[in-house]
PyMOL Python script that loads the backbone (N, CA, C, O; Angstrom):
from pymol import cmd

cmd.read_pdbstr("""\
ATOM      1  N   UNK A   1      76.575 142.309  96.394  1.00  0.00           N
ATOM      2  CA  UNK A   1      76.516 142.125  94.206  1.00  0.00           C
ATOM      3  C   UNK A   1      76.256 141.024  93.743  1.00  0.00           C
ATOM      4  O   UNK A   1      77.001 140.078  93.996  1.00  0.00           O
ATOM      5  N   UNK A   2      75.339 140.897  93.094  1.00  0.00           N
ATOM      6  CA  UNK A   2      74.631 139.578  92.042  1.00  0.00           C
ATOM      7  C   UNK A   2      76.271 138.933  91.268  1.00  0.00           C
ATOM      8  O   UNK A   2      77.178 139.535  90.693  1.00  0.00           O
ATOM      9  N   UNK A   3      76.151 138.060  91.465  1.00  0.00           N
ATOM     10  CA  UNK A   3      77.557 137.462  90.504  1.00  0.00           C
ATOM     11  C   UNK A   3      76.599 136.739  88.787  1.00  0.00           C
ATOM     12  O   UNK A   3      75.535 136.189  88.504  1.00  0.00           O
ATOM     13  N   UNK A   4      77.537 137.106  88.266  1.00  0.00           N
ATOM     14  CA  UNK A   4      77.552 137.298  87.168  1.00  0.00           C
ATOM     15  C   UNK A   4      77.779 135.845  86.104  1.00  0.00           C
ATOM     16  O   UNK A   4      78.929 135.503  85.826  1.00  0.00           O
ATOM     17  N   UNK A   5      76.536 135.033  85.547  1.00  0.00           N
ATOM     18  CA  UNK A   5      75.859 133.776  84.963  1.00  0.00           C
ATOM     19  C   UNK A   5      76.574 133.791  83.455  1.00  0.00           C
ATOM     20  O   UNK A   5      75.954 134.460  82.628  1.00  0.00           O
ATOM     21  N   UNK A   6      77.438 133.333  83.123  1.00  0.00           N
ATOM     22  CA  UNK A   6      77.716 132.813  81.532  1.00  0.00           C
ATOM     23  C   UNK A   6      76.907 131.021  81.191  1.00  0.00           C
ATOM     24  O   UNK A   6      77.162 129.926  81.693  1.00  0.00           O
ATOM     25  N   UNK A   7      76.120 131.351  80.365  1.00  0.00           N
ATOM     26  CA  UNK A   7      75.549 129.476  80.307  1.00  0.00           C
ATOM     27  C   UNK A   7      75.813 129.565  79.210  1.00  0.00           C
ATOM     28  O   UNK A   7      75.897 130.670  78.674  1.00  0.00           O
ATOM     29  N   UNK A   8      76.026 128.391  78.534  1.00  0.00           N
ATOM     30  CA  UNK A   8      76.093 127.735  77.102  1.00  0.00           C
ATOM     31  C   UNK A   8      75.321 128.070  76.153  1.00  0.00           C
ATOM     32  O   UNK A   8      74.146 128.137  76.516  1.00  0.00           O
ATOM     33  N   UNK A   9      75.545 128.366  74.827  1.00  0.00           N
ATOM     34  CA  UNK A   9      74.443 128.944  74.180  1.00  0.00           C
ATOM     35  C   UNK A   9      72.851 128.421  73.540  1.00  0.00           C
ATOM     36  O   UNK A   9      71.957 129.219  73.261  1.00  0.00           O
ATOM     37  N   UNK A  10      72.738 126.866  73.383  1.00  0.00           N
ATOM     38  CA  UNK A  10      72.370 125.997  73.665  1.00  0.00           C
ATOM     39  C   UNK A  10      70.695 125.912  74.921  1.00  0.00           C
ATOM     40  O   UNK A  10      69.482 125.736  74.805  1.00  0.00           O
ATOM     41  N   UNK A  11      71.933 126.226  76.259  1.00  0.00           N
ATOM     42  CA  UNK A  11      70.636 126.020  76.969  1.00  0.00           C
ATOM     43  C   UNK A  11      70.164 127.412  77.373  1.00  0.00           C
ATOM     44  O   UNK A  11      69.371 127.445  78.314  1.00  0.00           O
ATOM     45  N   UNK A  12      70.600 128.818  76.691  1.00  0.00           N
ATOM     46  CA  UNK A  12      70.101 130.252  76.743  1.00  0.00           C
ATOM     47  C   UNK A  12      69.153 129.763  76.130  1.00  0.00           C
ATOM     48  O   UNK A  12      67.957 129.779  76.425  1.00  0.00           O
ATOM     49  N   UNK A  13      69.750 129.248  75.129  1.00  0.00           N
ATOM     50  CA  UNK A  13      68.351 129.522  73.639  1.00  0.00           C
ATOM     51  C   UNK A  13      67.147 128.779  74.001  1.00  0.00           C
ATOM     52  O   UNK A  13      66.055 129.252  73.685  1.00  0.00           O
ATOM     53  N   UNK A  14      67.249 127.247  74.868  1.00  0.00           N
ATOM     54  CA  UNK A  14      66.452 126.491  74.830  1.00  0.00           C
ATOM     55  C   UNK A  14      65.505 127.219  75.985  1.00  0.00           C
ATOM     56  O   UNK A  14      64.364 126.761  76.040  1.00  0.00           O
ATOM     57  N   UNK A  15      65.804 128.247  76.879  1.00  0.00           N
ATOM     58  CA  UNK A  15      65.384 128.438  77.629  1.00  0.00           C
ATOM     59  C   UNK A  15      64.623 129.668  77.373  1.00  0.00           C
ATOM     60  O   UNK A  15      63.579 129.739  78.020  1.00  0.00           O
ATOM     61  N   UNK A  16      64.992 131.082  76.256  1.00  0.00           N
ATOM     62  CA  UNK A  16      64.469 131.542  75.739  1.00  0.00           C
ATOM     63  C   UNK A  16      62.808 131.139  74.631  1.00  0.00           C
ATOM     64  O   UNK A  16      61.857 131.839  74.285  1.00  0.00           O
ATOM     65  N   UNK A  17      63.165 129.739  74.408  1.00  0.00           N
ATOM     66  CA  UNK A  17      62.339 128.988  73.559  1.00  0.00           C
ATOM     67  C   UNK A  17      60.896 128.928  74.323  1.00  0.00           C
ATOM     68  O   UNK A  17      59.748 129.268  74.035  1.00  0.00           O
ATOM     69  N   UNK A  18      61.745 128.131  75.803  1.00  0.00           N
ATOM     70  CA  UNK A  18      60.362 127.899  76.427  1.00  0.00           C
ATOM     71  C   UNK A  18      59.715 128.852  76.518  1.00  0.00           C
ATOM     72  O   UNK A  18      58.524 128.702  76.241  1.00  0.00           O
ATOM     73  N   UNK A  19      60.186 130.261  76.941  1.00  0.00           N
ATOM     74  CA  UNK A  19      59.830 131.622  77.441  1.00  0.00           C
ATOM     75  C   UNK A  19      57.987 132.191  75.974  1.00  0.00           C
ATOM     76  O   UNK A  19      56.793 132.473  76.082  1.00  0.00           O
ATOM     77  N   UNK A  20      59.117 132.011  74.786  1.00  0.00           N
ATOM     78  CA  UNK A  20      58.108 131.850  73.494  1.00  0.00           C
ATOM     79  C   UNK A  20      57.412 131.299  73.514  1.00  0.00           C
ATOM     80  O   UNK A  20      56.451 131.825  72.952  1.00  0.00           O
ATOM     81  N   UNK A  21      57.145 130.071  73.989  1.00  0.00           N
ATOM     82  CA  UNK A  21      56.792 128.958  73.426  1.00  0.00           C
ATOM     83  C   UNK A  21      55.553 128.843  74.175  1.00  0.00           C
ATOM     84  O   UNK A  21      54.517 128.465  73.627  1.00  0.00           O
ATOM     85  N   UNK A  22      55.625 129.207  75.612  1.00  0.00           N
ATOM     86  CA  UNK A  22      54.658 129.419  76.406  1.00  0.00           C
ATOM     87  C   UNK A  22      53.620 130.846  76.597  1.00  0.00           C
ATOM     88  O   UNK A  22      52.559 130.880  77.221  1.00  0.00           O
ATOM     89  N   UNK A  23      54.224 131.872  75.925  1.00  0.00           N
ATOM     90  CA  UNK A  23      53.667 132.976  74.622  1.00  0.00           C
ATOM     91  C   UNK A  23      52.518 132.404  74.518  1.00  0.00           C
ATOM     92  O   UNK A  23      51.562 132.572  75.275  1.00  0.00           O
ATOM     93  N   UNK A  24      52.607 131.244  72.947  1.00  0.00           N
ATOM     94  CA  UNK A  24      52.286 131.187  72.093  1.00  0.00           C
ATOM     95  C   UNK A  24      51.237 130.197  72.649  1.00  0.00           C
ATOM     96  O   UNK A  24      50.085 130.198  72.213  1.00  0.00           O
ATOM     97  N   UNK A  25      51.578 129.503  73.445  1.00  0.00           N
ATOM     98  CA  UNK A  25      50.300 128.602  74.172  1.00  0.00           C
ATOM     99  C   UNK A  25      49.264 129.707  75.329  1.00  0.00           C
ATOM    100  O   UNK A  25      48.204 129.513  75.924  1.00  0.00           O
ATOM    101  N   UNK A  26      49.754 130.315  75.284  1.00  0.00           N
ATOM    102  CA  UNK A  26      48.572 131.421  76.109  1.00  0.00           C
ATOM    103  C   UNK A  26      48.143 131.823  75.114  1.00  0.00           C
ATOM    104  O   UNK A  26      46.972 131.445  75.093  1.00  0.00           O
ATOM    105  N   UNK A  27      48.399 132.480  74.065  1.00  0.00           N
ATOM    106  CA  UNK A  27      47.650 132.984  73.023  1.00  0.00           C
ATOM    107  C   UNK A  27      46.793 132.257  71.943  1.00  0.00           C
ATOM    108  O   UNK A  27      45.810 132.663  71.323  1.00  0.00           O
ATOM    109  N   UNK A  28      47.525 130.930  71.891  1.00  0.00           N
ATOM    110  CA  UNK A  28      46.219 129.963  71.135  1.00  0.00           C
ATOM    111  C   UNK A  28      45.748 128.561  72.247  1.00  0.00           C
ATOM    112  O   UNK A  28      45.892 127.338  72.220  1.00  0.00           O
ATOM    113  N   UNK A  29      45.122 129.572  73.181  1.00  0.00           N
ATOM    114  CA  UNK A  29      44.796 128.500  74.495  1.00  0.00           C
ATOM    115  C   UNK A  29      43.199 128.204  73.991  1.00  0.00           C
ATOM    116  O   UNK A  29      42.531 127.300  74.493  1.00  0.00           O
ATOM    117  N   UNK A  30      42.864 128.792  73.293  1.00  0.00           N
ATOM    118  CA  UNK A  30      41.162 128.450  72.915  1.00  0.00           C
ATOM    119  C   UNK A  30      41.467 127.161  71.733  1.00  0.00           C
ATOM    120  O   UNK A  30      40.535 126.375  71.566  1.00  0.00           O
ATOM    121  N   UNK A  31      42.801 126.932  70.886  1.00  0.00           N
ATOM    122  CA  UNK A  31      42.499 126.289  70.004  1.00  0.00           C
ATOM    123  C   UNK A  31      43.080 124.944  70.729  1.00  0.00           C
ATOM    124  O   UNK A  31      44.072 125.041  71.451  1.00  0.00           O
ATOM    125  N   UNK A  32      42.558 123.929  70.558  1.00  0.00           N
ATOM    126  CA  UNK A  32      42.636 122.567  71.422  1.00  0.00           C
ATOM    127  C   UNK A  32      44.154 121.907  70.478  1.00  0.00           C
ATOM    128  O   UNK A  32      45.093 121.377  71.073  1.00  0.00           O
ATOM    129  N   UNK A  33      44.112 122.090  68.921  1.00  0.00           N
ATOM    130  CA  UNK A  33      45.183 121.650  68.124  1.00  0.00           C
ATOM    131  C   UNK A  33      46.624 122.504  68.684  1.00  0.00           C
ATOM    132  O   UNK A  33      47.546 122.159  69.423  1.00  0.00           O
ATOM    133  N   UNK A  34      46.401 123.427  68.147  1.00  0.00           N
ATOM    134  CA  UNK A  34      47.753 124.689  68.564  1.00  0.00           C
ATOM    135  C   UNK A  34      47.882 124.238  70.504  1.00  0.00           C
ATOM    136  O   UNK A  34      48.952 124.080  71.092  1.00  0.00           O
ATOM    137  N   UNK A  35      47.044 124.165  70.886  1.00  0.00           N
ATOM    138  CA  UNK A  35      47.586 124.174  72.015  1.00  0.00           C
ATOM    139  C   UNK A  35      48.274 122.956  72.391  1.00  0.00           C
ATOM    140  O   UNK A  35      49.374 122.934  72.944  1.00  0.00           O
ATOM    141  N   UNK A  36      47.563 121.912  72.061  1.00  0.00           N
ATOM    142  CA  UNK A  36      48.503 120.411  72.121  1.00  0.00           C
ATOM    143  C   UNK A  36      50.103 120.749  71.862  1.00  0.00           C
ATOM    144  O   UNK A  36      50.973 120.432  72.673  1.00  0.00           O
ATOM    145  N   UNK A  37      50.399 121.524  70.461  1.00  0.00           N
ATOM    146  CA  UNK A  37      51.475 121.272  69.957  1.00  0.00           C
ATOM    147  C   UNK A  37      52.639 122.285  71.007  1.00  0.00           C
ATOM    148  O   UNK A  37      53.820 122.204  71.344  1.00  0.00           O
ATOM    149  N   UNK A  38      51.820 122.949  71.173  1.00  0.00           N
ATOM    150  CA  UNK A  38      52.455 124.017  72.454  1.00  0.00           C
ATOM    151  C   UNK A  38      53.254 123.290  73.521  1.00  0.00           C
ATOM    152  O   UNK A  38      54.453 123.111  73.730  1.00  0.00           O
ATOM    153  N   UNK A  39      52.080 122.930  74.132  1.00  0.00           N
ATOM    154  CA  UNK A  39      52.901 121.541  75.219  1.00  0.00           C
ATOM    155  C   UNK A  39      53.556 120.931  74.926  1.00  0.00           C
ATOM    156  O   UNK A  39      54.536 120.697  75.633  1.00  0.00           O
ATOM    157  N   UNK A  40      53.397 120.407  73.866  1.00  0.00           N
ATOM    158  CA  UNK A  40      54.274 119.342  73.771  1.00  0.00           C
ATOM    159  C   UNK A  40      56.117 119.808  73.851  1.00  0.00           C
ATOM    160  O   UNK A  40      57.145 119.301  74.301  1.00  0.00           O
ATOM    161  N   UNK A  41      55.764 120.925  73.199  1.00  0.00           N
ATOM    162  CA  UNK A  41      57.322 121.699  73.091  1.00  0.00           C
ATOM    163  C   UNK A  41      57.946 121.919  74.305  1.00  0.00           C
ATOM    164  O   UNK A  41      59.068 121.710  74.768  1.00  0.00           O
ATOM    165  N   UNK A  42      56.549 122.563  74.822  1.00  0.00           N
ATOM    166  CA  UNK A  42      57.157 123.157  76.496  1.00  0.00           C
ATOM    167  C   UNK A  42      57.796 121.442  77.252  1.00  0.00           C
ATOM    168  O   UNK A  42      58.665 121.210  78.093  1.00  0.00           O
ATOM    169  N   UNK A  43      57.127 120.783  76.679  1.00  0.00           N
ATOM    170  CA  UNK A  43      57.464 119.392  77.911  1.00  0.00           C
ATOM    171  C   UNK A  43      59.027 119.238  77.573  1.00  0.00           C
ATOM    172  O   UNK A  43      59.804 118.934  78.478  1.00  0.00           O
ATOM    173  N   UNK A  44      59.475 119.448  76.279  1.00  0.00           N
ATOM    174  CA  UNK A  44      60.645 118.573  75.020  1.00  0.00           C
ATOM    175  C   UNK A  44      61.878 119.747  75.915  1.00  0.00           C
ATOM    176  O   UNK A  44      62.882 119.430  76.553  1.00  0.00           O
ATOM    177  N   UNK A  45      61.358 121.017  75.664  1.00  0.00           N
ATOM    178  CA  UNK A  45      62.247 122.411  76.184  1.00  0.00           C
ATOM    179  C   UNK A  45      62.285 121.952  77.705  1.00  0.00           C
ATOM    180  O   UNK A  45      63.346 121.454  78.080  1.00  0.00           O
ATOM    181  N   UNK A  46      61.222 122.066  78.646  1.00  0.00           N
ATOM    182  CA  UNK A  46      61.365 121.975  79.824  1.00  0.00           C
ATOM    183  C   UNK A  46      62.750 120.274  80.026  1.00  0.00           C
ATOM    184  O   UNK A  46      63.787 120.433  80.670  1.00  0.00           O
ATOM    185  N   UNK A  47      62.586 119.605  79.702  1.00  0.00           N
ATOM    186  CA  UNK A  47      63.137 118.369  79.618  1.00  0.00           C
ATOM    187  C   UNK A  47      64.814 118.295  79.370  1.00  0.00           C
ATOM    188  O   UNK A  47      65.619 117.649  80.040  1.00  0.00           O
ATOM    189  N   UNK A  48      65.091 119.170  78.184  1.00  0.00           N
ATOM    190  CA  UNK A  48      65.848 119.872  77.392  1.00  0.00           C
ATOM    191  C   UNK A  48      67.089 120.330  78.646  1.00  0.00           C
ATOM    192  O   UNK A  48      68.292 120.236  78.892  1.00  0.00           O
ATOM    193  N   UNK A  49      65.555 120.980  79.290  1.00  0.00           N
ATOM    194  CA  UNK A  49      66.858 122.209  80.226  1.00  0.00           C
ATOM    195  C   UNK A  49      67.157 121.597  81.431  1.00  0.00           C
ATOM    196  O   UNK A  49      68.319 121.620  81.837  1.00  0.00           O
ATOM    197  N   UNK A  50      66.279 121.053  82.065  1.00  0.00           N
ATOM    198  CA  UNK A  50      66.354 120.360  82.918  1.00  0.00           C
ATOM    199  C   UNK A  50      67.496 119.234  83.368  1.00  0.00           C
ATOM    200  O   UNK A  50      67.902 118.909  84.484  1.00  0.00           O
ATOM    201  N   UNK A  51      67.862 118.749  81.953  1.00  0.00           N
ATOM    202  CA  UNK A  51      69.066 117.932  81.868  1.00  0.00           C
ATOM    203  C   UNK A  51      70.005 118.060  81.206  1.00  0.00           C
ATOM    204  O   UNK A  51      70.634 117.136  80.692  1.00  0.00           O
ATOM    205  N   UNK A  52      70.391 119.940  81.062  1.00  0.00           N
ATOM    206  CA  UNK A  52      71.477 120.366  80.326  1.00  0.00           C
ATOM    207  C   UNK A  52      72.943 119.748  81.269  1.00  0.00           C
ATOM    208  O   UNK A  52      72.983 119.945  82.483  1.00  0.00           O
ATOM    209  N   UNK A  53      73.892 119.131  80.669  1.00  0.00           N
ATOM    210  CA  UNK A  53      75.062 118.981  81.758  1.00  0.00           C
ATOM    211  C   UNK A  53      75.335 120.004  83.028  1.00  0.00           C
ATOM    212  O   UNK A  53      75.357 119.874  84.252  1.00  0.00           O
ATOM    213  N   UNK A  54      75.545 121.151  82.040  1.00  0.00           N
ATOM    214  CA  UNK A  54      76.246 122.860  82.863  1.00  0.00           C
ATOM    215  C   UNK A  54      75.146 122.589  84.216  1.00  0.00           C
ATOM    216  O   UNK A  54      75.683 123.267  85.093  1.00  0.00           O
ATOM    217  N   UNK A  55      74.272 122.148  84.656  1.00  0.00           N
ATOM    218  CA  UNK A  55      73.947 121.884  85.906  1.00  0.00           C
ATOM    219  C   UNK A  55      74.686 120.705  86.666  1.00  0.00           C
ATOM    220  O   UNK A  55      74.517 120.528  87.872  1.00  0.00           O
ATOM    221  N   UNK A  56      75.401 120.018  85.996  1.00  0.00           N
ATOM    222  CA  UNK A  56      76.407 118.869  86.541  1.00  0.00           C
ATOM    223  C   UNK A  56      77.522 119.611  86.915  1.00  0.00           C
ATOM    224  O   UNK A  56      78.426 118.985  87.470  1.00  0.00           O
ATOM    225  N   UNK A  57      77.699 121.111  86.691  1.00  0.00           N
ATOM    226  CA  UNK A  57      79.028 121.655  87.117  1.00  0.00           C
ATOM    227  C   UNK A  57      78.683 122.129  88.029  1.00  0.00           C
ATOM    228  O   UNK A  57      77.513 122.228  88.398  1.00  0.00           O
ATOM    229  N   UNK A  58      79.779 122.571  88.647  1.00  0.00           N
ATOM    230  CA  UNK A  58      79.727 123.789  89.958  1.00  0.00           C
ATOM    231  C   UNK A  58      79.289 125.032  89.739  1.00  0.00           C
ATOM    232  O   UNK A  58      79.187 125.745  90.738  1.00  0.00           O
ATOM    233  N   UNK A  59      78.943 125.581  88.477  1.00  0.00           N
ATOM    234  CA  UNK A  59      78.470 126.779  87.937  1.00  0.00           C
ATOM    235  C   UNK A  59      76.440 126.908  88.193  1.00  0.00           C
ATOM    236  O   UNK A  59      75.619 127.824  88.234  1.00  0.00           O
ATOM    237  N   UNK A  60      76.412 125.327  88.312  1.00  0.00           N
ATOM    238  CA  UNK A  60      75.112 124.779  87.776  1.00  0.00           C
ATOM    239  C   UNK A  60      74.095 125.371  89.168  1.00  0.00           C
ATOM    240  O   UNK A  60      72.993 124.927  89.492  1.00  0.00           O
ATOM    241  N   UNK A  61      74.528 126.000  89.536  1.00  0.00           N
ATOM    242  CA  UNK A  61      73.400 126.437  91.081  1.00  0.00           C
ATOM    243  C   UNK A  61      71.994 127.103  90.999  1.00  0.00           C
ATOM    244  O   UNK A  61      71.321 127.730  90.181  1.00  0.00           O
ATOM    245  N   UNK A  62      71.908 126.652  92.239  1.00  0.00           N
ATOM    246  CA  UNK A  62      70.048 127.188  91.867  1.00  0.00           C
ATOM    247  C   UNK A  62      70.259 128.929  91.758  1.00  0.00           C
ATOM    248  O   UNK A  62      69.408 129.600  91.174  1.00  0.00           O
ATOM    249  N   UNK A  63      71.220 129.432  92.250  1.00  0.00           N
ATOM    250  CA  UNK A  63      71.180 130.704  91.890  1.00  0.00           C
ATOM    251  C   UNK A  63      71.704 130.944  90.432  1.00  0.00           C
ATOM    252  O   UNK A  63      71.710 132.153  90.200  1.00  0.00           O
ATOM    253  N   UNK A  64      72.081 130.306  89.529  1.00  0.00           N
ATOM    254  CA  UNK A  64      72.686 130.112  88.228  1.00  0.00           C
ATOM    255  C   UNK A  64      71.275 129.490  87.513  1.00  0.00           C
ATOM    256  O   UNK A  64      71.241 129.998  86.392  1.00  0.00           O
ATOM    257  N   UNK A  65      70.408 128.837  87.644  1.00  0.00           N
ATOM    258  CA  UNK A  65      68.975 128.498  87.041  1.00  0.00           C
ATOM    259  C   UNK A  65      67.753 129.959  87.383  1.00  0.00           C
ATOM    260  O   UNK A  65      66.774 130.245  86.695  1.00  0.00           O
ATOM    261  N   UNK A  66      68.165 130.563  88.459  1.00  0.00           N
ATOM    262  CA  UNK A  66      67.217 131.924  88.986  1.00  0.00           C
ATOM    263  C   UNK A  66      68.135 132.811  87.422  1.00  0.00           C
ATOM    264  O   UNK A  66      67.418 133.071  86.455  1.00  0.00           O
ATOM    265  N   UNK A  67      69.248 133.084  87.372  1.00  0.00           N
ATOM    266  CA  UNK A  67      69.646 133.979  86.716  1.00  0.00           C
ATOM    267  C   UNK A  67      69.315 133.484  85.063  1.00  0.00           C
ATOM    268  O   UNK A  67      69.047 134.268  84.152  1.00  0.00           O
ATOM    269  N   UNK A  68      69.392 132.260  84.962  1.00  0.00           N
ATOM    270  CA  UNK A  68      68.947 131.949  83.384  1.00  0.00           C
ATOM    271  C   UNK A  68      67.356 132.614  82.919  1.00  0.00           C
ATOM    272  O   UNK A  68      67.026 133.473  82.102  1.00  0.00           O
ATOM    273  N   UNK A  69      66.676 131.844  83.776  1.00  0.00           N
ATOM    274  CA  UNK A  69      65.577 132.466  84.200  1.00  0.00           C
ATOM    275  C   UNK A  69      64.999 134.022  83.496  1.00  0.00           C
ATOM    276  O   UNK A  69      64.020 134.385  82.844  1.00  0.00           O
ATOM    277  N   UNK A  70      66.000 134.531  83.953  1.00  0.00           N
ATOM    278  CA  UNK A  70      65.540 136.272  84.249  1.00  0.00           C
ATOM    279  C   UNK A  70      66.014 136.254  82.856  1.00  0.00           C
ATOM    280  O   UNK A  70      65.238 136.647  81.985  1.00  0.00           O
ATOM    281  N   UNK A  71      67.599 135.706  82.428  1.00  0.00           N
ATOM    282  CA  UNK A  71      68.124 136.472  81.419  1.00  0.00           C
ATOM    283  C   UNK A  71      67.405 136.322  80.245  1.00  0.00           C
ATOM    284  O   UNK A  71      67.157 137.227  79.448  1.00  0.00           O
ATOM    285  N   UNK A  72      66.959 134.755  80.124  1.00  0.00           N
ATOM    286  CA  UNK A  72      66.196 134.341  79.221  1.00  0.00           C
ATOM    287  C   UNK A  72      64.946 135.235  78.946  1.00  0.00           C
ATOM    288  O   UNK A  72      64.743 135.859  77.904  1.00  0.00           O
ATOM    289  N   UNK A  73      64.067 135.194  80.147  1.00  0.00           N
ATOM    290  CA  UNK A  73      63.241 136.581  80.163  1.00  0.00           C
ATOM    291  C   UNK A  73      62.989 137.472  79.927  1.00  0.00           C
ATOM    292  O   UNK A  73      61.781 137.691  80.016  1.00  0.00           O
ATOM    293  N   UNK A  74      63.658 138.351  79.578  1.00  0.00           N
ATOM    294  CA  UNK A  74      64.065 139.566  79.263  1.00  0.00           C
ATOM    295  C   UNK A  74      64.732 139.516  77.810  1.00  0.00           C
ATOM    296  O   UNK A  74      64.314 140.178  76.860  1.00  0.00           O
ATOM    297  N   UNK A  75      65.396 138.987  77.781  1.00  0.00           N
ATOM    298  CA  UNK A  75      65.048 138.720  76.104  1.00  0.00           C
ATOM    299  C   UNK A  75      64.129 137.997  75.102  1.00  0.00           C
ATOM    300  O   UNK A  75      63.995 138.398  73.946  1.00  0.00           O
ATOM    301  N   UNK A  76      63.408 136.746  75.672  1.00  0.00           N
ATOM    302  CA  UNK A  76      61.989 136.823  75.488  1.00  0.00           C
ATOM    303  C   UNK A  76      61.269 138.064  75.091  1.00  0.00           C
ATOM    304  O   UNK A  76      60.960 138.299  73.922  1.00  0.00           O
ATOM    305  N   UNK A  77      60.913 139.146  76.466  1.00  0.00           N
ATOM    306  CA  UNK A  77      60.166 139.977  76.028  1.00  0.00           C
ATOM    307  C   UNK A  77      60.619 140.836  74.833  1.00  0.00           C
ATOM    308  O   UNK A  77      59.902 141.199  73.901  1.00  0.00           O
ATOM    309  N   UNK A  78      62.100 141.137  75.034  1.00  0.00           N
ATOM    310  CA  UNK A  78      62.216 141.932  73.963  1.00  0.00           C
ATOM    311  C   UNK A  78      62.144 141.617  72.684  1.00  0.00           C
ATOM    312  O   UNK A  78      62.194 142.265  71.639  1.00  0.00           O
ATOM    313  N   UNK A  79      62.012 140.452  72.968  1.00  0.00           N
ATOM    314  CA  UNK A  79      61.942 140.052  71.248  1.00  0.00           C
ATOM    315  C   UNK A  79      60.208 139.890  71.066  1.00  0.00           C
ATOM    316  O   UNK A  79      59.793 139.607  69.942  1.00  0.00           O
ATOM    317  N   UNK A  80      59.642 139.998  71.716  1.00  0.00           N
ATOM    318  CA  UNK A  80      58.186 139.767  71.154  1.00  0.00           C
ATOM    319  C   UNK A  80      57.985 141.596  71.489  1.00  0.00           C
ATOM    320  O   UNK A  80      59.127 141.770  71.064  1.00  0.00           O
ATOM    321  N   UNK A  81      57.719 142.443  71.712  1.00  0.00           N
ATOM    322  CA  UNK A  81      58.438 143.941  72.090  1.00  0.00           C
ATOM    323  C   UNK A  81      58.834 144.261  70.344  1.00  0.00           C
ATOM    324  O   UNK A  81      58.077 144.936  69.646  1.00  0.00           O
ATOM    325  N   UNK A  82      59.870 143.777  69.918  1.00  0.00           N
ATOM    326  CA  UNK A  82      60.238 144.224  68.837  1.00  0.00           C
ATOM    327  C   UNK A  82      59.793 143.047  67.223  1.00  0.00           C
ATOM    328  O   UNK A  82      60.228 143.252  66.091  1.00  0.00           O
ATOM    329  N   UNK A  83      58.983 142.050  67.574  1.00  0.00           N
ATOM    330  CA  UNK A  83      58.064 141.544  66.679  1.00  0.00           C
ATOM    331  C   UNK A  83      56.601 142.226  66.547  1.00  0.00           C
ATOM    332  O   UNK A  83      56.056 142.474  65.471  1.00  0.00           O
ATOM    333  N   UNK A  84      55.930 142.551  68.145  1.00  0.00           N
ATOM    334  CA  UNK A  84      54.333 143.201  67.540  1.00  0.00           C
ATOM    335  C   UNK A  84      54.661 144.220  67.126  1.00  0.00           C
ATOM    336  O   UNK A  84      53.834 144.976  66.617  1.00  0.00           O
TER     337      UNK A  84
END
""", "prot")
cmd.dss("prot")
cmd.show_as("cartoon", "prot")
cmd.util.cbc("prot")
cmd.orient("prot")
């Protein structure tokens, strides 16, 4: 049975924002100025996610990193579907 993970809200929201920003970057790849802003946002979000204090706790395992990405991607995809 897979372990359930509970993530801090700010960490989860940052990961969801990362996926949404990545999608926007892919959509604006032909616009250099727009793409640059999305790349900067991805870098900032990546740094925020990687440096989050949650990873320094016993719960911050490699499996938790995978679970965070899976849960956040699922929400980001559902947000995309509902807005598109």
